[in-house]
C-alpha positions as CSV (number, residue, x, y, z in Angstrom):
1,M,44.5,106.2,31.1
2,D,47.9,105.4,32.9
3,Q,50.4,102.7,31.1
4,S,49.4,100.2,34.0
5,T,45.9,100.0,33.0
6,V,46.7,99.6,29.7
7,L,48.8,96.7,30.7
8,Q,45.9,95.2,32.6
9,L,43.5,95.6,29.9
10,L,46.0,93.9,27.4
11,D,46.1,91.0,29.8
12,S,42.6,90.6,30.0
13,E,42.0,90.3,26.0
14,L,44.8,87.9,25.8
15,K,43.7,85.6,27.8
16,K,40.1,86.0,26.3
17,I,41.9,85.1,22.9
18,K,43.7,82.1,24.9
19,D,40.6,80.9,26.1
20,S,38.9,81.0,22.7
21,C,41.7,79.1,21.3
22,N,41.5,76.7,23.9
23,V,37.6,76.2,23.1
24,L,38.1,76.0,19.4
25,T,40.9,73.2,20.0
26,E,38.1,71.3,22.2
27,F,35.8,72.0,19.1
28,S,38.3,70.2,17.1
29,D,39.1,67.3,19.0
30,V,34.8,66.6,19.7
31,K,34.6,67.0,15.8
32,K,37.1,64.9,15.2
33,S,35.6,62.2,17.6
34,I,32.5,62.6,16.3
35,C,34.1,61.7,12.2
36,E,35.7,59.0,14.0
37,L,32.5,57.2,15.2
38,I,30.4,58.0,12.1
39,N,32.9,56.3,10.5
40,E,33.5,53.3,12.4
41,S,29.6,53.4,12.2
42,E,29.6,53.2,8.6
43,C,32.2,50.5,8.6
44,K,29.9,48.3,10.7
45,N,27.3,48.9,8.7
46,Q,28.6,47.8,5.3
47,A,30.0,44.6,7.4
48,F,26.8,43.9,8.4
49,L,25.5,44.4,5.0
50,K,27.7,42.1,3.3
51,D,27.1,39.1,6.2
52,T,23.3,40.1,5.3
53,V,23.7,39.7,1.8
54,G,25.6,36.6,2.1
55,E,23.2,34.6,4.6
56,N,20.3,35.9,2.0
57,E,22.2,34.1,-0.6
58,E,22.6,30.8,1.4
59,L,18.7,30.8,2.2
60,S,18.1,31.5,-1.5
61,K,20.0,28.1,-2.4
62,E,18.6,26.3,0.4
63,I,15.3,27.1,-0.7
64,L,16.0,26.2,-4.1
65,A,17.4,23.0,-2.7
66,L,14.0,22.2,-0.7
67,E,12.0,23.2,-3.2
68,K,13.9,20.6,-5.8
69,E,13.6,18.0,-3.1
70,L,9.8,18.7,-2.6
71,S,9.4,18.4,-6.1
72,Q,11.0,15.0,-6.2
73,L,9.1,13.7,-4.0
74,E,5.8,14.6,-4.8
75,K,6.6,12.7,-8.1
76,Q,7.7,9.5,-6.0
77,C,4.7,9.7,-4.3
78,S,2.8,9.9,-7.6
79,K,4.6,7.0,-8.9
80,E,3.9,5.2,-5.7
81,A,0.3,5.8,-6.0
82,S,0.1,4.7,-9.7
83,S,1.6,1.2,-8.8
84,L,-0.2,0.9,-5.7
85,A,-3.5,1.6,-8.2
86,M,-2.0,-0.8,-10.5
87,Q,-1.5,-3.8,-8.0
88,Q,-5.0,-3.1,-6.7
89,K,-6.5,-3.6,-10.0
90,I,-4.3,-6.5,-10.6
91,A,-5.8,-8.4,-7.1
92,D,-9.6,-7.0,-8.0
93,D,-9.0,-9.3,-11.4
94,Q,-7.4,-11.9,-9.6
95,A,-10.5,-12.3,-7.0
96,R,-12.8,-11.9,-10.0
97,E,-10.9,-14.6,-11.8
98,M,-10.7,-16.7,-8.7
99,K,-14.6,-16.4,-8.2
100,M,-15.1,-17.5,-11.8
101,M,-13.0,-20.3,-11.5
102,D,-14.4,-21.6,-8.0
103,D,-17.7,-21.1,-9.9
104,I,-16.6,-23.1,-13.4
105,K,-15.2,-25.8,-11.3
106,A,-19.0,-26.3,-9.3
107,Q,-20.5,-26.4,-12.5
108,Y,-17.9,-28.8,-13.9
109,N,-17.7,-31.3,-10.8
110,N,-22.0,-31.2,-10.7
111,R,-22.0,-32.0,-14.6
112,L,-19.7,-35.0,-13.7
113,A,-21.8,-36.1,-10.5
114,K,-24.9,-35.9,-12.7
115,A,-24.0,-37.6,-15.8
116,H,-20.1,-38.6,-15.7
117,A,-19.9,-36.5,-18.7
118,K,-16.7,-35.1,-20.1
119,P,-16.3,-30.9,-20.0
120,S,-17.1,-29.6,-23.2
121,K,-14.7,-28.1,-25.5
122,K,-16.3,-24.3,-24.4
123,D,-15.8,-25.0,-20.4
124,L,-12.2,-26.4,-21.3
125,D,-11.0,-23.3,-23.1
126,L,-12.7,-21.2,-20.3
127,L,-10.7,-23.3,-17.7
128,E,-7.4,-22.7,-19.7
129,K,-7.6,-19.2,-20.0
130,C,-8.7,-18.8,-16.3
131,R,-5.7,-20.8,-15.3
132,K,-3.1,-18.6,-17.8
133,K,-4.9,-15.4,-15.9
134,L,-4.3,-17.1,-12.3
135,E,-0.4,-18.1,-13.5
136,A,-0.1,-14.5,-14.4
137,Y,-1.6,-12.9,-11.2
138,A,0.4,-15.3,-9.2
139,K,3.8,-14.4,-10.7
140,L,2.9,-10.8,-10.1
141,T,1.5,-11.1,-6.7
142,G,3.7,-14.2,-5.5
143,V,0.8,-15.7,-4.0
144,D,-0.3,-19.3,-5.2
145,W,-3.7,-20.7,-4.1
146,D,-4.3,-24.4,-3.4
147,F,-7.4,-25.1,-4.9
148,D,-8.1,-28.2,-4.1
149,S,-7.7,-27.7,-0.1
150,C,-9.3,-24.3,-0.6
151,D,-13.2,-24.4,0.5
152,K,-15.5,-22.0,2.2
153,N,-13.9,-22.2,5.2
154,T,-10.3,-22.7,4.6
155,L,-7.8,-20.8,2.2
156,S,-4.8,-22.8,1.4
157,G,-1.9,-22.2,-0.9
158,Y,1.6,-20.9,-0.5
159,V,3.5,-17.2,-0.8
160,R,6.8,-16.6,-2.4
161,N,9.3,-13.5,-3.3
162,A,10.5,-12.3,-6.7
163,T,13.3,-14.4,-6.9
164,D,11.9,-17.5,-6.0
165,T,14.6,-17.8,-3.4
166,K,12.0,-17.9,-0.6
167,M,8.7,-19.6,-0.2
168,K,5.6,-20.1,2.8
169,I,2.9,-22.8,2.7
170,F,-0.1,-21.5,4.5
171,N,-3.7,-23.2,5.7
172,I,-5.8,-20.4,7.1
173,N,-9.1,-21.2,8.6
174,I,-11.7,-18.6,7.7
175,N,-14.4,-19.7,9.3
176,G,-16.4,-17.2,11.4
177,K,-13.6,-14.4,10.9
178,S,-14.0,-10.8,9.9
179,R,-12.3,-9.4,6.1
180,E,-10.1,-7.8,8.6
181,E,-8.8,-10.6,10.4
182,I,-8.5,-12.8,7.4
183,V,-5.8,-10.1,5.8
184,D,-4.1,-9.5,9.2
185,E,-3.5,-13.4,8.9
186,M,-2.5,-13.4,5.5
187,W,-0.1,-10.1,5.9
188,K,1.3,-12.1,8.8
189,I,2.4,-14.7,6.7
190,T,3.7,-12.6,3.4
191,Q,5.4,-9.8,5.5
192,H,8.7,-12.1,6.0
193,I,8.4,-13.3,2.4
194,Q,9.7,-9.5,1.1
195,Y,7.3,-8.4,-1.7
196,Q,9.3,-6.4,-4.0
197,Y,7.5,-5.9,-7.2
198,Y,7.0,-2.3,-7.9
199,D,9.9,-1.4,-5.4
200,I,7.3,-0.9,-2.7
201,P,5.9,-3.4,-0.4
202,I,2.7,-5.0,-1.4
203,H,-0.3,-3.5,0.2
204,T,-2.4,-5.4,2.6
205,N,-5.8,-3.8,0.0
206,I,-4.4,-6.5,-2.7
207,L,-4.3,-9.3,0.1
208,S,-7.4,-8.1,1.3
209,S,-9.5,-8.5,-2.1
210,I,-7.5,-11.8,-2.8
211,A,-8.4,-13.6,0.8
212,Y,-11.8,-12.3,0.8
213,Q,-12.8,-14.3,-2.1
């Protein structure tokens, strides 16, 4: 093998070595780029996880606040329901007492007309008891009845607010009217007086029980 051939072979091998070096360099660059992408992705994932944790904490706080508010609303609803039940009981009691008072008055007037006799002590005691109860109910509900003007066709009296700073006289013709119509008229009269006895407006069912007697 002559010298020229040897040199050619050496040049060829040297070229192959250079090409291999270039490939290694490119591989290193690719590897470096991949590592950089992996690091960047990990940083983004960590930032995302951090933001997610922060959002979850905020949501947890909001949920706790909403649960607390819901609990308070449930307690308030329970309190208002108890107040309404109490007012309804008072109205029913007042209606019964009013009917009893009317019956006693009718009996008393009948006795006076027939015998011109004075009422018995028992009747007077019962009338006094009813009067005191009606005064207590009037103080609680703000409705005072004018019994002298009331009859089967007419409801008369006045309504006032809790501080006695507002009062309105009413005289309602109930002849031929339904229970609902009577309640509506009573409600129109009382709605401007601003009832505030148990921190809530007086319920229409109370007026219904009172007005219907």
